[in-house]
N, C-alpha and C positions, 0 to 999 in steps of 0.2 A: 349750408347747415350752420347753426349756431348751438352753443351748449344747451340751450333750453329744449332743442328738438330731440336730444338724446342720441344714443348710439345703438345701432342695430348690429348685434354680433353676427359675424360671418366667418367661415373658416374653410380652407381648402383641404379636403380629405377624399380624394378621388377613388380610393379603393375600399372605402367603408360602406357598410349597408345601413348603419344607423349612427347618428351623432346627436348627443344630448347636451344641451346647455345647462350647466349647474350654476345656480345663482344663490349666493349667500343671503339669507334673510337679514334685513337691516337690523342692527342692534344685537346680533347674536354671535358675532365673530370677534376677532382680535383678542383672543384669550378665553372666550366663552367656550367651554368644552361640553356643550349641550349634547345629549344623546341623539344620535341620528337614527331615524326610522329606516332610512335607506342608505346604508354605507356606500361611500363613493371611492373607497380604496385610496384615501389620502396617504401620502408618504408618512412614515412614523415621525420624521423630523419636522412635519408641518407645525408651524407655530400656533396656528389657530384653526378651528374647524367651524363650529357654530351650526345652526340650523340652516337647511338649504332646501331648495326646490328644484325640480327637473323640468326642462322644457324640451320637447322633441323638436329638432330643427328640420327644416324642409330642404330636400335636395334641389339643386339648381344646375344650370348648364355649366359645363367645364369642370365638374368635380367639386363645385362649391356647395356649401350648406348655409342656410340663413335662418335666423331665429324669427319666429312670428311676433316677437315683442321686443321693445327697445329697453335699454338700460340708461340710467342716469349717471352723471359724473360722480365718482366716489363709490359706485357699486362694485362688488367683488364677484368674480365669475371664473369659470373654466369649462372644460369639455370632457365628456366621456365618449369614447369611440367604440362602437360595437359592444357596449356593456362592460368595457374594460376599465382600467384605472383612470383616475382624474389626471388631466393634463392642463397646464396653463395655456393661454392663447399664444400661438406662435408669433402673432403680431401685437402682443401685449404692449401697451404704452407705459405700464408701470407695474413692477413686482415688489410691493412694499415689504413683504416678508420673505423675499428671496426667490430664486428662479424655480424652485420646486412647488411653489405655493400659488395662492389665488392671484389672478390678474385684476388690476383695478382700472376702471374706466377713467380716462383723462382726455379732455377735449380742450385744445387751446382756445383762448378767449374769442377770437373772431376768424379763425380758420377752421376748415373742416377737420375733424379728427383723422380723416383719411389722407391718403397720399395722392400725388398727381397721377394722371393717366399713364398707362404703360405705352411703350412705343407703338406708333401706328402700324409698324410691321408685324405686330403680334398676330398670330394665327388663332382661329377659334373665337369663341364669344369673349367679349370684354369682361375682365374681372369685375363682378358686381360690386365689390367693395370700392374699387377705383371709380367705377361708373358713377356711383352716387356722389362721390367727391367732385368729379369733373362737372357734373350738372349743378351741384350746389354751390361751388366756389365762385360766387359773383361778388361777394363782399371783399374789399381790399384787405390785404394782410394788416394785422394790427400794427399801427405805427409805433416806432420807438424813437425817443428823443435822442439826437446825436449832438455832440459838441459842434459848435460853429466851425466850418472849414474842414470837417472830417470827410475823408474820401476813402470809402471801402471798396471802390471799384477796381483799384489797382494796388495789390498788396506786394507785388514783386519789388525788391529793393528796400522794403521796410524792415524794421528790426522785429524779429519774432522772439518770443519768450516761452519756452516749453515748460509746462508744470504738470505734476501729478496731484490731483485734487486731494487724495487721501493723505499725502505726506507734506503738502505745501504749508499747512498750518497745523497747530496742535489738534484742532477740532476735526480737521480732515473733511470739510464740508463745502458745498457751493457758497453758503452764506458767509463762512469764515474767509474763503478765498476772495470773495467780493470786497472785503474790507482792505485787502492789499492792493487793489487795482489802482487806487490813486497814487500809491508809492511807485508802482511800475510806470504809470504815465509820467510822473515827475522825473523818473530816471531817464526816460527817453524811449521806452518800449512802445511799439506801435501795433503789434499783433500778439495776442495771447493765444498760445496753442495748448489745448487740453489733451492730455493723454486719454486713451479710449474710455468712454463712459457707458457703452452698452453693457447691460447687466450680465454678471457672471456669477459662478458659484462661490459661496463663502462671504466673508466680511472684509476681505482685503485682497489685493492683487494688483498687477500692472494694468490689467484690462485687455490684454491681447488674446483672450480666450472667451470670446463672446458667446453667451447662451441665448439672450433675447436681444434682437437687433434693432428694436424700436424703443426700448425702455432704458432710462438712465439707471445706473447702479444705485440702489436704494440707500446704502450707508452714506453716500455723498449728499443726499437730500431728495426732495420731491421734484416732479417736473416743473411746477411753478417756481421753485427755488432756482432751478437751472435757468428758466426763462428770466428770472430776476437778475441772475449773474450776467447773462448776455446783455440785458438792457442796461445794467450798471456800467458795463464796459463801453457800450455805445455812447452813453451819456458823457463819458470821459473822452470820447474820441478814439477808443481802442477797438480794433477789429478782433474777432474771435474765430479761431480755426479749431476744428475738431479732428482728432486722429481717429480714423475709422478703419476697422478690420473687416474686409470682405473676402479674404482669401480662404477662410475655413471657419468652421464652427467648433465650439468646445465639445469635447467628448463627455463633459459633465454638466448636466442641467439643461441641455438643449434637447427639446422634444420634437424637433422638426420631422425626424424620420418616422415617428409614430403616426404622423398625419399623412405623409405622402412621400414620393420619391424626389426629395430635394437634392440628394447627393449622388455623385458619380462613384465609380469604383477606384478613382484616383485618390492618392493620399498626398497631403503636404507634409512638411516636417512636423506640423503641430496637430493635424487632425484631418478629417474627411474634407475633400474638395466639393464644392457645389457643382451640380450638373448643369452648368451653363451651356447653351448650344455652342457649337464650334463654327457654325456657318452664319455669316451676316444675314440678317433678315428673318432668321428664325427666332422664336421666343418660347419660353415655358415658364412655369411658376417659380422655379429657382431664380431665373433671371429677373422676373418681375419683383420677387421678394427682395433681392439685393438692391435693385434700382430704387424701389419704393423706400427702402431703408435710408439710402443716401439722400434722397429728396426730402424725406420726412425730417431729418435732423436740420437740414438747411432751412426748410420752411416753417416747421412748427416752433423751432427755437430761435430762428434768425441767425444761425451761424453764417459767417461770411466766407468761409473756406473749409475745404476738407483736405486732410493729409491722408492719402490712401496707403495703408500699410503693406509693405512687401508685395507689390504687384507682380514681382518676378516669380512668386510662388504659384501664380495662376497660369495654367497652360496658355500659351500664346494666343491660339485662336479664341479661346474663351475670354481671355483678357480683353481682346479687341472687341468682342461682342458686348461685354459688360460696359466698357467705357463708352462705346458708341451709344448704348441705351441711356446711360446717365447724361451724356452730352446732348442727346436729342431732346431731353426734357428740361434742360437748364434754361433755354430762352423763355419758355412760358413762365417758369418760376420767377425769373428775373424781371419779366414784365409785370407780374403781379406784385412783387415786392418793391420794384423801382430801383433795384441796384444789382450790379453784377456780382457773381460768385467766382471764387478762385479754386482751381483744382491742382493740388500738388501731390506727387506720389513718391514713395520710397521704392527704389529699384536698384539692385546691385548689378544690373546688366551693363552699366556704363554706356548707355546708348541714348544720345540726345534725340535720335529719331523718334523716340517714344512721345516726345512733346507733340509733334504733329499727328502721329499715327493714332494716339489715344486722346487727343483733344485736351492735353494737359497744359497748365501754365508753368509749372515748375517741377523740378526733380531734386531730391536730396543727393548730395555729393559727398559720400563717405571718404573718398580719396583725399580730399582737402584735410579732413581730420587726421587721417592716418599719416600723411606727410608731416604735419605739424607735431603730432604725438611722438613720432620716432625722433624728430629733430631735437625735441626738448627732454625726452625721457631716456633715450638710448635703447628702449625696448625694441626687439626685433623678432619676437616669436610669433607663431600662428600667422594670421593674415597680415601682420606688420612686416614680414620678412622682406618683401620687395621695396619697402619704403625706407630702408635704413640709410641709403645714400642721401646726403644733404641736398642733392639736386632734385630730389623728389618734389620738394615744395616749389621750386622754380618751374618745374614742368607742369604742375597742377595749375599754377597761376597763368601759365601761357596757354595750356591746352585743356583745362578743366579736369580731365581725368588723367591719372597716372597710367592706368591700364586702358589704353585706347587703341587696341589692336596689338598689344604686346603680350608676352607670355607671363601668365600669373603662376608663380611657384605654388601658392596656396591651393589654387584650383587645378593646377596641372594641365593648363591649356591656354591657348590664345584667348584674350578677353577684351571686350569693349570695342568701341568704335570711335574714330576721330570726331571732334566737335568743330564745326565751322568757326573760324575766327570772327565771322560777322554776326554770330549769334550772341545777343546781349547776355552778359554773365549773370544778370539778375535772375535769369531763369533757373539758377542753381542755388539751393539752400545749403549753407555751410555752417560749421560749428566747431568749436574746440572741445565741447562737451555736449552730450545728450543722454537720454535715458539708457540707450544701448551701450554707448562707449564708457559710461560709468557703471551702470548696473550689471553689465556682463563681464566686468572684472571679477576676479574671485572674491574679493572683499567689498566690492562696490565702492572703492575709495576714489574720491575726486582728485583731479590734478592739484588743487590747492592744498591737499593734505600731504602730498609727497614731493611737490616741486617747490623750489625757492620762489619767493614772491615775484621776483623780476621775471621769471619764466612764465608765471601765470599772467602777469601784466602784458608780456609780449604776445602770448596766445590771444589775449583779448584785442590788442591793437591790430594784429595781423588779420584777425577775423572781421572786426567791426569796420575797419577802413579799407577792406578789400572791395573788389567790384561785384562781389556776389551778394545774395540775400542772406544776411547773417542771422543766426539764431543763438540765443543764450539758453542755458539750462538753469532752472530755478536754483537760486542761492549762489550762483557763481559771481554775481555782482557784488557780493560782500565776502568772497573767498570762503564760502561755507566749508567746514571741515567734517560735517556729518556725512556718513556714507549714504549712498542710494543703492541698496542691495536688491537682489531679486527676491520676491516674496509671493506666496500664494496661500490659499486657505481651503484646500480640498476637504470635503466632509468625510471621506472614507480613508482609512489607514492604508489600504492598498494603493490608492491614488497618491497619498503622501509619499509612500515608499518609492513609487515610480518617478515622482518629481525629483526626489533627492538623488536617486540613482542616475536619472537622466542628466541632471545637472553635473554630477561628478564625471560621468562618461564624456559629456561634451567638453569639459575642461581638460580631461586627460587626453582627448583626441586633438584638441585645437592648440593647447598651450604647453605641450610637453617640453618643447625646446627651451622656452623661457623659464620653465620651472625646474629644469634639470632632471626630469623624471623620464621613465620609460613609458612608451605607449601602453595604455591600459592600467598603469599604476596610479591609483587615486589616493594613496596614503599620504603623499606630500601636499595635497591640496588644502586640507584643513578648511573646507568651505563652510560658511555659516549654513545652518539648516533653513532652507527657504520657507518651510512650513511652520517654523517656530515664530510665534508672534513677535519675538524680539527683533527678527529681521525687519519687520514692518516698523516697529517702534523706533529702532535706532536710525531708520531712514527718514524720519521726520526732520524737517529743517528746524534748527535752533535759531530763532530770530534774534535772540540776545547777542549772537555773534555779530550781527550787523551794527550793534551799538558799541562794540569794542574799538579801541584805536586802530587795530588791524582792519576790522570790518569797515570802519569809516574811511580808511585810506583807499581800500578797493572801491568803495562806493563813489568816492570823488573821482577816481581814475575812470571808472565806467561812465559816470555822468559826463565828464569832460570829453571822453572819446565819442559818446553818442551825440553830444552837442556839436563836436567837430564834424562828425559824419553828416549831420543835417546841413551844415555849411558847405561841406564837400559836395553833397548831392544837389545843392542849390547852384552849384557852379562857381562859387566864390573864388576858388583857387585855380580855376582853369585859365589857360592862356591859349593863344592861337597855335602854339607849337606843342601843346600837350600831347604826350605820347600815349600809346595804348597801355593798359595795365600790365605790369610786369614785375618780376622778381629776379634778382641776380645776386651773386656773391662778389664782393670786392674784398679780396683777401679773407679775413675772418668776420667780415661784416655782411649780414643779410640785409639787402635793400629791397623793399617793396614799394612800388610807385603806383598810384591810382588817383586820377582826377585831381592832379595838382598837389597831392599829399604824398610825402615819403616817410615810411617807417624804417628806422635804422636799428637793427639788433646786432650789437657788437659782442661777438664771442671771443674777441682778442684782448690783449693786455694794454694796447695803446689806446688811450681815450680819444674820443671824437670831440670836436668843438661843439659846445652846446649852447652858445650864447644866443643864437637865432632860432632856437627850437620853439615850436608851439607847445609841446608837452615834453617833459623830462621826468622819467620815473623817479629819479632821485628826489624830486619835489613832493612825491606822494608816498614813498616807500615806508612801510611800518618799521618800528624799531626792533621787532623780534620776529622769529620764524617759527613755524609749527615744529613740534618735537620729533616727528617721524619722517624726516626728509629722506628721499632715496639717495644713497651715496652716488650712484651713477648719474642721476639727474643733477645733483649738486655739482659734481665734477665738471659737467659740460654746460652749466648755466651761463647765460650771458653776463657780461660785466657792465653793460650800458644799454639803455633803451631810450630812443629819441623819436619824436614825431616832428617833421619839418614841413614847411611849405616849399614847393619847388620854385 
């Protein structure tokens, strides 16, 4: 199929007796409030209506319905079920006016609009939407120009950079973010990781409450603009990873349940769980929907990797069936595009066995962050309680997870599994900051805003020169002081109240010890209102900070660390007697060794000899510190930071 051949609307609605396609008449929408001869029960908040016409769809096998006519790219449409209200397409490729409004037809330049074939193990007739795609996809994927020597087939061990499109630039758009890619490349970043893009309700949010699983969030830009962003990254030699949420759907703006039984009776912490089969070899539309979504982002936009959010929130048997289904289709996609894709998952189960069981390439390792955070901040509340001992970091360096079959005080049970010492540490993604560990603090304050500069520099060195796959969080390379707060934009006041109260309850439950409050007492929290637009505005990076003497000092430090990491990974510092990666304490000095490089963090008063160092923080340190440093963190800050060749 090519764009000129059009798009035939199809929808799965197995329990409906009639399905009508509602097509907006060209030139009458986008603000035109023409009187409708046949009302279609559009939501009151709909930004446009316009004249429309109805087309009765034909029933097909498997509960599918098909339109007798095709639409062209740019057409607006939706569905009415059994004469009921208007609903957007569950598989909409774009929602230009929000998740409650019209769907817009978008077809990538030289790929089918549709998604790859469902697993061969599917029972019943093949999804007609998928069948047409399978039969039509003979043309190769649109080629994108990549920088000479770029290799996107193996992303483990490369430097990731997590960003939120809406707050990364003042404009908060794909186009604006693309203008920063050359700077990231020059810094030494190798993989750009975008926080979730699937459309959700409102004009702002983190993106972890998806309503439309195939459509990019309209305030960031159009599908072609997202395609241009990925292409621009590839031309610079940067790979692009997408954070994708498949563990639940939003309770706001998601109309899947109106069409069919997509959800189980199970609930996650955030919403209804999908009714994925629990038995390998079985299939249903919920499974096909999620699998097709994952493959769509990879193929239609050319993403090189997926970071699957919180897979621990999916019931174990369903989790296995879902990842089996995605993995079964990757080889065909990779053959069409000519390059390998990478699958990384977030899981708090501390079980490296998931790599093989779920066909994953990598796992996030929160324990690395927690051990470093406690060491440099002195915080020990909530889930940090078990990481307060300074040996927590040495254990994580040696064994990957701190909780690897040990008792977790926070969870109240034995947690995690041991990791084989033979498993390469590049399979684990580590960080000293990310969206969760900053945004889920009460004020969304970054380490650079409350830690002395030497502590921030040490966090960077220990992360970037470790044996793991390191990830930076946007702005940390120049010591950003702007917060990254939790923010959302629900359309109803009842939803806004629920979000505010839920946020307060969560902090009261999880952080009472560190806040000195009693369980259930939210009066001491003084949390920013996540539904106030100011939470979003204050979370935008202030790029002028990067041009200050302090910002330039951090940028030089990160630039040199990343250059040193490239030399380290090339084997420049290795010797025949090189030991395994490790960390240990020598008195008051933390020593981390990896691939011929040693990071020395001196917490004592006796200075270390620095004449043979590759990097000495004193050569970079800014003249001044931020005004709101934590007294506890300042008291236990290091006195010296060196990087040496062994």
